[in-house]
ZAMARGU-4260 file (C-alpha; in steps of 0.2 Angstrom, whole numbers, plus 5000, padded with zeros to 4 digits):
<rodrens>
0) 4895/4891/5057 | 4907/4897/5051 | 4926/4908/5058 | 4928/4927/5055 | 4927/4934/5040
5) 4943/4947/5038 | 4935/4967/5031 | 4945/4977/5015 | 4960/4962/5011 | 4974/4971/5003
10) 4976/4964/4984 | 4991/4964/4972 | 4994/4985/4962 | 5005/4987/4951 | 5012/5000/4957
15) 5029/5015/4946 | 5037/5022/4960 | 5050/5034/4962 | 5068/5031/4968 | 5063/5035/4984
20) 5046/5024/4983 | 5034/5039/4983 | 5023/5030/4968 | 5020/5040/4954 | 5006/5027/4944
25) 4996/5013/4954 | 4988/5002/4941 | 4988/5012/4927 | 4980/5028/4935 | 4992/5041/4939
30) 4995/5050/4955 | 4993/5069/4957 | 4992/5069/4976 | 5002/5062/4991 | 4989/5065/5004
35) 5000/5054/5018 | 5014/5042/5019 | 5017/5033/5035 | 5029/5018/5041 | 5021/5003/5048
40) 5034/4991/5058 | 5027/4977/5069 | 5028/4960/5076 | 5046/4964/5074 | 5051/4951/5087
45) 5041/4935/5080 | 5047/4924/5064 | 5036/4937/5052 | 5039/4953/5053 | 5029/4967/5045
50) 5038/4982/5038 | 5024/4992/5028 | 5027/5008/5016 | 5006/5016/5017 | 5003/5032/5005
55) 4986/5041/5005 | 4988/5045/4985 | 4975/5054/4976 | 4976/5051/4956 | 4973/5065/4942
60) 4956/5057/4939 | 4952/5062/4957 | 4954/5046/4965 | 4957/5040/4983 | 4968/5030/4985
65) 4978/5020/5001 | 4993/5007/4994 | 5007/4999/5005 | 5023/4993/4997 | 5027/4977/5008
70) 5045/4981/5013 | 5048/4962/5017 | 5042/4955/5002 | 5046/4971/4989 | 5027/4969/4983
75) 5016/4982/4982 | 4996/4980/4988 | 4978/4994/4987 | 4970/4993/5002 | 4953/4996/5002
</rodrens>
């Protein structure tokens, strides 16, 4: 028997963003609208704190996306 399986594992994303961090393109798809943005700060008391800025987006082709910018590591990720 194996252990629990992680669902919705994030994948790396290529994001072009404005100076304030708002995404303009995600993996080559142009962003039409931002539905919501929120900040997660957790585990600040550990050696591996979590700081992420999430963006719920709509692309010009109508696709809904959720991406986050890892503020500790600097990389962008796409959440499924």
